[in-house]
C-alpha positions as CSV (number, residue, x, y, z in Angstrom):
1,M,14.4,-93.1,-42.8
2,R,18.0,-93.7,-44.1
3,T,20.8,-91.7,-42.7
4,R,23.8,-92.6,-44.9
5,L,26.4,-89.8,-43.7
6,L,25.8,-91.7,-40.6
7,L,28.3,-94.1,-41.7
8,P,31.2,-93.4,-40.9
9,S,30.8,-92.6,-37.5
10,L,30.1,-97.1,-37.1
11,L,34.6,-97.2,-38.2
12,L,35.9,-94.6,-35.8
13,L,35.5,-92.2,-32.7
14,G,36.3,-92.6,-28.8
15,S,39.0,-91.2,-26.7
16,L,39.4,-90.9,-22.8
17,S,39.6,-94.6,-20.8
18,L,36.7,-96.5,-19.1
19,T,36.2,-97.0,-15.6
20,A,33.8,-99.3,-14.2
21,A,32.5,-96.8,-11.4
22,C,29.6,-97.6,-10.1
23,S,27.1,-101.1,-9.4
24,S,24.4,-102.0,-11.2
25,G,21.8,-101.1,-8.4
26,S,19.8,-98.7,-8.1
27,S,21.4,-95.5,-7.1
28,G,21.0,-93.9,-3.8
29,A,19.4,-90.7,-3.2
30,S,22.2,-88.5,-3.9
31,D,21.6,-89.0,-8.1
32,S,19.0,-87.3,-9.1
33,A,16.4,-85.9,-5.8
34,T,19.1,-83.9,-3.9
35,A,20.8,-83.0,-7.2
36,G,21.7,-79.4,-6.9
37,A,19.3,-79.4,-3.9
38,R,20.6,-77.3,-0.5
39,P,21.3,-78.5,2.4
40,G,20.7,-77.6,5.5
41,P,22.9,-78.1,8.5
42,S,21.9,-82.0,9.0
43,S,21.8,-83.0,5.5
44,G,24.5,-85.1,5.7
45,A,22.7,-88.1,7.0
46,S,23.3,-92.2,5.1
47,P,22.2,-92.4,1.6
48,V,19.5,-93.9,0.3
49,R,20.6,-98.6,0.9
50,A,20.7,-99.7,-2.9
51,V,17.9,-102.0,-3.5
52,D,18.4,-105.0,-6.6
53,P,15.5,-105.2,-8.8
54,S,16.6,-108.1,-10.3
55,K,15.3,-110.5,-7.2
56,I,12.0,-108.6,-7.4
57,K,9.9,-111.9,-9.3
58,G,7.4,-110.7,-12.2
59,L,8.6,-106.8,-11.7
60,R,8.1,-105.6,-15.3
61,I,9.7,-102.0,-16.6
62,V,6.8,-99.5,-18.6
63,N,9.1,-98.4,-20.6
64,N,8.1,-95.8,-23.7
65,S,10.7,-93.5,-25.9
66,S,10.1,-91.6,-28.7
67,E,13.1,-90.2,-31.4
68,N,11.8,-87.3,-32.7
69,S,13.9,-84.6,-32.7
70,S,11.5,-82.2,-32.7
71,C,10.3,-84.0,-29.5
72,P,12.1,-86.7,-28.0
73,F,11.1,-88.3,-24.6
74,A,12.0,-91.6,-22.9
75,T,9.6,-92.7,-19.6
76,S,9.9,-95.6,-17.3
77,Y,8.7,-96.2,-14.3
78,P,8.0,-100.1,-12.4
79,D,5.4,-102.0,-12.2
80,V,5.9,-104.6,-9.0
81,P,2.7,-107.2,-8.7
82,G,0.7,-106.7,-5.6
83,A,1.5,-102.8,-6.2
84,A,-0.9,-101.7,-9.1
85,A,-2.5,-99.2,-7.1
86,M,1.0,-98.2,-7.0
87,A,1.7,-98.1,-10.2
88,D,-1.4,-96.9,-11.5
89,A,-0.8,-93.8,-9.3
90,M,2.9,-93.6,-11.5
91,K,1.2,-93.9,-14.8
92,K,-1.1,-91.4,-14.3
93,D,1.6,-88.6,-13.4
94,V,3.9,-90.2,-16.6
95,E,0.8,-90.6,-19.0
96,Q,-0.4,-86.3,-17.5
97,R,3.4,-85.2,-17.2
98,L,3.6,-86.5,-21.4
99,A,0.5,-85.4,-22.7
100,R,1.3,-81.7,-21.5
101,F,5.0,-82.5,-23.1
102,R,3.5,-83.4,-26.5
103,S,0.8,-80.5,-26.4
104,M,3.7,-78.2,-25.6
105,C,5.7,-79.6,-28.9
106,D,1.8,-79.2,-30.6
107,D,1.3,-75.3,-29.6
108,S,4.6,-74.8,-31.3
109,P,5.8,-74.1,-34.7
110,T,9.5,-75.7,-34.0
111,G,8.4,-78.6,-32.3
112,A,10.3,-78.9,-28.8
113,D,12.2,-76.2,-29.3
114,G,14.9,-78.0,-27.6
115,R,13.1,-79.5,-24.3
116,E,13.4,-83.0,-23.6
117,L,11.6,-84.5,-21.5
118,N,13.5,-87.9,-19.4
119,I,11.0,-89.5,-16.9
120,S,12.9,-92.4,-14.2
121,H,12.6,-94.5,-11.9
122,Q,15.0,-95.3,-8.5
123,F,13.7,-98.4,-5.6
124,L,13.9,-97.1,-2.3
125,V,12.7,-99.7,-1.3
126,A,11.0,-102.9,-1.6
127,S,10.9,-105.9,1.2
128,G,9.1,-107.2,3.7
129,D,5.4,-105.7,2.4
130,V,6.8,-102.0,1.6
131,V,7.7,-100.7,-1.4
132,G,9.0,-97.4,-2.3
133,I,9.9,-95.7,-6.0
134,R,10.9,-91.9,-7.1
135,L,10.5,-91.4,-10.5
136,T,12.1,-88.1,-11.4
137,T,10.7,-86.2,-14.0
138,Q,14.3,-83.9,-15.7
139,E,12.7,-82.0,-18.1
140,Q,15.8,-79.8,-20.8
141,G,15.4,-76.4,-21.5
142,T,12.9,-75.6,-19.3
143,A,14.0,-72.7,-16.5
144,G,16.4,-74.3,-13.2
145,G,16.8,-77.7,-15.6
146,G,12.8,-78.8,-15.0
147,L,14.0,-81.5,-12.8
148,R,11.1,-82.6,-10.3
149,T,10.7,-85.6,-7.9
150,R,7.5,-87.5,-6.6
151,T,7.7,-90.1,-4.3
152,F,5.5,-93.4,-3.9
153,W,5.0,-95.8,-1.6
154,N,2.9,-99.3,-1.3
155,D,1.7,-101.1,1.5
156,G,1.5,-104.2,1.4
157,K,-0.2,-105.1,4.9
158,A,-3.1,-102.6,3.9
159,G,-3.4,-103.2,0.0
160,T,-3.4,-100.0,-1.0
161,Y,-1.3,-97.4,-2.5
162,R,0.2,-94.2,0.2
163,T,1.7,-90.3,-1.2
164,A,4.8,-89.5,1.0
165,L,2.5,-87.5,3.7
166,A,0.9,-91.1,4.9
167,L,4.6,-91.8,6.6
168,V,4.1,-89.4,8.7
169,G,1.1,-90.1,11.2
170,D,-2.2,-87.7,11.4
171,G,-1.9,-86.2,14.9
172,S,2.3,-86.0,14.1
173,R,1.8,-83.9,10.7
174,D,1.9,-80.2,12.2
175,A,4.7,-81.1,15.0
176,F,6.6,-82.8,11.7
177,V,5.0,-79.5,9.8
178,A,7.2,-76.8,12.2
179,A,9.6,-79.0,12.1
180,L,10.7,-78.1,8.6
181,K,10.0,-74.8,8.2
182,E,12.2,-74.1,11.1
183,Q,14.8,-76.1,9.9
184,L,14.3,-74.2,5.6
185,Q,13.7,-70.2,7.3
186,G,17.1,-68.3,6.7
187,R,18.5,-70.8,4.1
188,E,19.7,-69.3,1.5
189,G,16.9,-67.8,-1.2
190,T,13.7,-68.1,1.3
191,D,12.7,-66.9,4.8
192,A,9.6,-67.2,7.3
193,D,7.3,-64.8,4.9
194,R,7.8,-67.5,2.2
195,V,8.3,-70.7,4.5
196,D,4.9,-69.9,5.9
197,E,2.7,-69.0,2.4
198,A,3.9,-73.3,1.2
199,F,2.5,-74.7,3.7
200,A,-0.8,-72.1,4.1
201,D,-2.7,-74.0,2.4
202,R,-3.1,-77.5,3.8
203,S,-4.6,-78.8,0.8
204,N,-1.3,-77.7,-0.7
205,V,0.8,-80.1,2.2
206,V,0.7,-83.3,-0.3
207,G,1.4,-81.9,-3.3
208,I,4.9,-79.9,-1.8
209,L,5.8,-83.2,0.6
210,D,5.7,-85.1,-2.3
211,D,9.6,-86.4,-2.1
212,M,10.6,-88.0,1.0
213,A,12.7,-90.9,1.6
214,F,14.3,-93.5,3.9
215,T,18.4,-93.5,4.5
216,A,19.8,-96.1,5.5
217,D,20.4,-95.1,9.0
218,G,16.6,-94.4,9.8
219,G,16.6,-91.8,8.9
220,L,13.8,-89.1,6.2
221,R,15.3,-86.8,3.9
222,V,12.4,-84.3,2.5
223,T,12.9,-83.1,-1.0
224,F,11.4,-79.8,-2.2
225,D,11.4,-78.9,-5.6
226,R,12.2,-75.6,-7.4
227,D,9.7,-72.6,-6.1
228,E,8.6,-75.0,-3.9
229,V,9.3,-73.2,-0.5
230,G,12.0,-70.6,-1.7
231,A,12.5,-68.3,-4.5
232,A,13.2,-69.9,-8.3
233,P,16.7,-69.2,-8.5
234,A,17.5,-71.5,-5.7
235,G,16.8,-74.1,-7.1
236,R,15.2,-77.1,-4.4
237,Y,16.0,-77.8,-0.9
238,V,16.1,-81.1,1.4
239,V,15.8,-81.3,4.9
240,A,17.3,-84.0,6.3
241,F,16.0,-85.7,10.5
242,S,18.3,-88.4,12.2
243,K,16.2,-91.5,13.2
244,A,15.9,-90.4,16.6
245,T,14.0,-87.1,15.4
246,V,11.4,-88.7,13.1
247,T,10.2,-91.7,14.7
248,P,7.6,-90.3,16.9
249,W,6.0,-88.7,14.0
250,L,5.9,-91.6,11.8
251,S,2.9,-93.9,11.3
252,A,2.2,-97.0,11.9
253,F,2.9,-97.3,8.3
254,G,5.9,-94.9,8.0
255,K,7.0,-96.7,11.0
256,R,7.6,-100.2,9.2
257,A,8.6,-98.8,5.9
258,Q,11.6,-97.1,8.4
259,Q,12.7,-100.1,9.2
260,Q,11.8,-101.8,6.0
261,T,14.4,-100.0,4.5
262,E,17.0,-100.2,7.6
263,Q,16.9,-103.6,7.9
264,P,15.4,-105.2,4.6
265,S,14.3,-108.4,4.7
266,R,15.2,-111.2,2.6
267,S,11.7,-110.8,0.5
268,L,9.1,-109.2,-0.8
269,D,5.4,-110.2,-0.5
270,L,3.0,-107.9,-1.1
271,G,0.0,-110.2,-0.8
272,A,-0.1,-110.9,-4.9
273,T,-1.3,-114.0,-6.1
274,A,1.8,-115.4,-7.8
275,T,1.7,-114.9,-11.5
276,P,4.2,-117.1,-13.7
277,T,7.4,-115.1,-14.7
278,P,8.2,-115.6,-18.5
279,A,10.6,-117.9,-18.6
280,V,14.0,-116.9,-19.3
281,P,15.6,-117.9,-22.7
282,T,18.3,-120.7,-21.9
283,H,19.7,-120.8,-26.5
284,T,23.7,-120.9,-25.9
285,A,25.6,-120.2,-28.5
286,S,28.0,-123.3,-30.3
287,D,30.6,-121.3,-31.5
288,D,31.8,-118.1,-32.7
289,D,30.5,-116.1,-35.6
290,D,32.8,-116.8,-38.7
291,T,30.6,-115.6,-41.2
292,D,32.9,-113.1,-43.8
293,C,30.8,-109.9,-45.1
294,E,33.4,-109.3,-47.7
295,K,31.8,-112.2,-49.3
296,V,28.6,-112.5,-48.5
297,H,25.4,-109.9,-47.3
298,C,25.7,-109.5,-44.3
299,I,23.4,-106.9,-42.2
300,A,23.4,-106.0,-38.4
301,L,20.1,-105.7,-36.4
302,T,20.3,-103.6,-33.2
303,F,17.7,-103.7,-30.4
304,D,17.8,-100.0,-28.2
305,D,16.2,-99.6,-24.6
306,G,15.6,-102.9,-23.6
307,P,15.5,-105.1,-21.9
308,A,12.5,-105.4,-21.7
309,V,9.3,-108.2,-20.0
310,P,7.5,-110.5,-22.4
311,E,9.6,-108.6,-25.4
312,T,13.1,-109.4,-25.2
313,G,12.5,-112.9,-24.2
314,T,10.5,-113.6,-27.3
315,L,12.7,-111.8,-29.5
316,L,15.8,-113.6,-28.4
317,T,13.7,-117.5,-29.1
318,Y,13.1,-115.8,-32.9
319,L,16.6,-115.2,-33.5
320,A,17.6,-118.5,-31.6
321,Q,15.4,-120.4,-34.1
322,H,16.9,-118.7,-38.0
323,R,20.3,-118.5,-36.0
324,A,20.6,-114.7,-36.3
325,R,22.6,-112.3,-34.5
326,A,22.2,-109.1,-33.2
327,T,23.5,-106.5,-31.1
328,F,21.4,-105.3,-27.8
329,F,21.8,-101.3,-27.0
330,V,20.9,-101.6,-23.7
331,V,19.5,-99.2,-20.9
332,G,21.0,-99.8,-17.1
333,Q,17.9,-99.3,-15.0
334,N,16.6,-102.4,-17.6
335,V,19.6,-104.0,-16.3
336,A,19.7,-103.8,-12.9
337,A,15.6,-104.6,-12.8
338,H,16.5,-107.9,-15.3
339,A,19.7,-108.7,-15.8
340,D,19.1,-112.9,-15.9
341,L,17.6,-112.0,-20.3
342,V,20.9,-109.3,-20.6
343,R,22.6,-112.7,-19.3
344,A,20.7,-114.2,-21.9
345,E,21.6,-112.0,-24.6
346,A,25.1,-112.3,-24.1
347,R,25.4,-116.5,-23.3
348,A,23.1,-117.2,-27.1
349,G,26.2,-115.1,-28.9
350,H,24.9,-111.2,-29.6
351,E,26.4,-108.3,-28.8
352,V,25.3,-106.3,-25.5
353,G,26.4,-102.1,-26.0
354,N,25.5,-99.3,-23.3
355,H,22.7,-96.9,-24.5
356,S,23.5,-94.8,-21.4
357,W,21.3,-95.8,-17.6
358,N,18.0,-93.8,-17.7
359,H,18.3,-92.2,-22.1
360,P,18.7,-88.0,-21.5
361,D,20.5,-86.5,-24.1
362,L,24.4,-86.8,-23.6
363,T,24.5,-83.9,-26.0
364,K,22.6,-81.8,-22.8
365,L,24.9,-83.4,-19.7
366,T,28.2,-81.9,-18.4
367,P,31.4,-84.0,-19.7
368,E,31.5,-85.4,-15.6
369,Q,27.5,-86.5,-16.0
370,V,28.4,-88.2,-19.3
371,T,30.6,-90.3,-18.1
372,H,28.6,-91.4,-14.7
373,Q,25.9,-92.8,-17.3
374,L,27.6,-95.1,-19.8
375,N,30.4,-95.9,-16.6
376,R,27.0,-96.5,-14.7
377,T,25.5,-98.5,-17.2
378,S,29.0,-100.9,-18.0
379,A,29.3,-101.9,-15.3
380,A,25.7,-103.2,-14.7
381,I,26.3,-105.0,-18.3
382,K,30.0,-106.4,-17.1
383,A,28.4,-107.3,-13.8
384,A,25.2,-109.5,-15.5
385,T,27.6,-111.0,-18.7
386,G,30.8,-110.6,-16.6
387,T,32.2,-108.6,-19.9
388,A,32.3,-105.1,-19.9
389,P,30.7,-103.6,-23.6
390,T,32.8,-102.0,-26.3
391,V,30.3,-99.7,-28.1
392,F,27.4,-97.5,-26.7
393,R,24.1,-96.4,-28.9
394,P,24.0,-92.3,-27.8
395,P,20.4,-91.5,-26.7
396,Y,18.4,-89.8,-29.9
397,G,21.4,-90.5,-32.2
398,A,22.8,-87.0,-30.1
399,I,26.4,-87.3,-29.8
400,N,29.3,-84.1,-30.1
401,S,32.6,-83.9,-29.1
402,T,31.6,-83.5,-25.5
403,V,30.4,-87.0,-24.9
404,R,33.2,-88.7,-27.1
405,S,36.0,-87.5,-25.0
406,A,34.2,-88.4,-22.1
407,T,34.2,-92.2,-22.7
408,S,37.0,-94.3,-24.2
409,L,33.7,-97.0,-25.9
410,S,33.0,-97.1,-29.8
411,P,29.9,-94.5,-31.2
412,V,27.2,-96.9,-33.3
413,L,24.3,-94.8,-34.7
414,W,22.4,-96.3,-38.0
415,T,21.7,-96.5,-41.1
416,L,18.4,-97.7,-42.1
417,D,15.6,-96.9,-39.3
418,T,12.7,-98.9,-39.3
419,E,11.0,-95.9,-37.4
420,D,8.6,-98.4,-35.7
421,W,8.4,-96.0,-32.3
422,K,6.3,-94.1,-34.1
423,Y,4.4,-97.1,-36.4
424,P,2.9,-100.0,-34.1
425,D,2.4,-102.4,-37.2
426,A,4.1,-105.3,-36.8
427,A,3.5,-106.0,-40.8
428,K,4.5,-102.2,-42.0
429,I,7.9,-102.3,-39.6
430,A,8.5,-105.1,-41.3
431,E,7.8,-103.9,-44.7
432,A,10.5,-100.8,-43.9
433,V,13.0,-103.5,-43.2
434,I,12.7,-106.1,-46.5
435,N,12.1,-103.2,-49.0
436,K,15.1,-100.8,-48.3
437,V,17.8,-103.1,-46.6
438,R,20.9,-103.4,-48.5
439,R,24.3,-104.9,-48.2
440,N,25.9,-103.7,-44.9
441,D,23.2,-101.7,-42.9
442,V,22.8,-101.3,-39.7
443,V,19.3,-101.1,-38.8
444,L,17.1,-99.2,-36.0
445,M,14.8,-101.3,-33.8
446,H,13.5,-101.0,-30.0
447,D,12.7,-104.5,-28.0
448,I,10.7,-102.3,-25.7
449,H,7.6,-102.6,-28.2
450,A,5.5,-106.1,-28.9
451,T,5.1,-105.4,-32.1
452,S,8.5,-104.6,-33.0
453,V,9.4,-108.2,-31.8
454,A,6.3,-109.2,-34.0
455,A,7.8,-107.9,-37.2
456,I,10.8,-109.9,-36.9
457,P,9.8,-113.5,-38.2
458,E,8.5,-111.7,-41.5
459,I,12.3,-110.3,-41.7
460,L,14.3,-113.2,-40.6
461,R,12.6,-115.4,-43.1
462,T,12.8,-113.1,-46.4
463,L,16.1,-111.3,-45.9
464,T,17.5,-115.3,-45.0
465,A,15.5,-116.4,-48.4
466,R,17.6,-113.7,-50.5
467,G,20.5,-114.6,-48.8
468,Y,21.3,-112.2,-46.0
469,H,23.3,-113.1,-42.8
470,F,22.7,-111.5,-39.5
471,V,25.7,-110.3,-37.6
472,T,26.8,-108.0,-34.8
473,V,27.3,-104.7,-35.3
474,S,31.2,-105.2,-34.1
475,H,31.4,-108.4,-36.4
476,L,30.5,-106.7,-39.2
477,R,32.8,-103.8,-38.7
478,A,35.6,-106.0,-38.4
479,T,34.6,-107.9,-41.3
480,M,33.8,-105.0,-43.9
């Protein structure tokens, strides 16, 4: 799909200054799990400790997205070596939510009617023989913002996946639930009858108590989604217990998870058989690009949503073989996991741009949320490469005055959409570029798709033979 009317946006836009405000690692629980939640008297506990996922050997982030304007979605979850059962549980959760969302799109004559599905991840702990991950599901356009959270746990000692409730010992669950009910009663939007009803069905308790996370000082936070224990308009609730209070209730696994969160060890050992991690390309740009796009035919290949393993590394090798340069619009949570690939992109002379932290439609966020999404990602890019980005691509190409005013980064859209997310066919993707590309085009692709990366050699060979030069977006702008 060619979108020529977007070209002016490549040359203009941007106002307020950018401040890199956040670290490149995983955020504290307040980012998503407790956003908008109703805290209790003891909820001022210390935050969840930040985890650096780039230290996890063999980590792979499973990404999926659709640029379809009538049914947009972006999902991600981590696949940690040695935690296959946990990855399977997250995959099942993501696929079920995505299937419901797609069904809603199919049932509506106008698609998603302004809805958007976003599933992002956060590491709670990855230390010793314990991994804890929170998946945050946000479905824009639904009541209360459609915010749902769930934590997934892996017990390396037992070699198994565990639910959040497994943090509590079997013999202590009645006391634990009684303490929760006591904390919840009397809060705005809930009452004793409503709370008792929520916990009356024991088979339902696992589903209600599906988001628990230890804080940096060993305390425990329990987060309840909207309408689980209170009136829907009241939103979400958080109950926090101190370390001294919660420790007697914990299971053996819960105590290990608490200890590894409070005092992380230097390594993660889940008993997995060592698997070779794909080597990160070491290509180094010898000099600055001196291509004069006023005199020769140039195009800018751009790749969204990465970095991804092993796709991005393979792509870097293909580009180096043809001395081609490109622009990578990276997602912050993927940068946190694969900072080495982002460094490799910059080292090879490619441009690294900002694509938000977890790929939401920025036009549906507040100015503060937009700034946070972009600043946090810029900080991660700078931590990886030493240089902050100057350009960003809004997810789904969605931009308005609020987004423009929230950052000084220069927006970049595209003029040629390969729709590679829709057609997982390397030959078809290559054909879409080769047959439609024109001079000075900005081509949209995604390096999270193996078929998109597989299309690159044919694109580079054919268009190089036709006299095209492959440059970064900023180089194209500067020399047009």
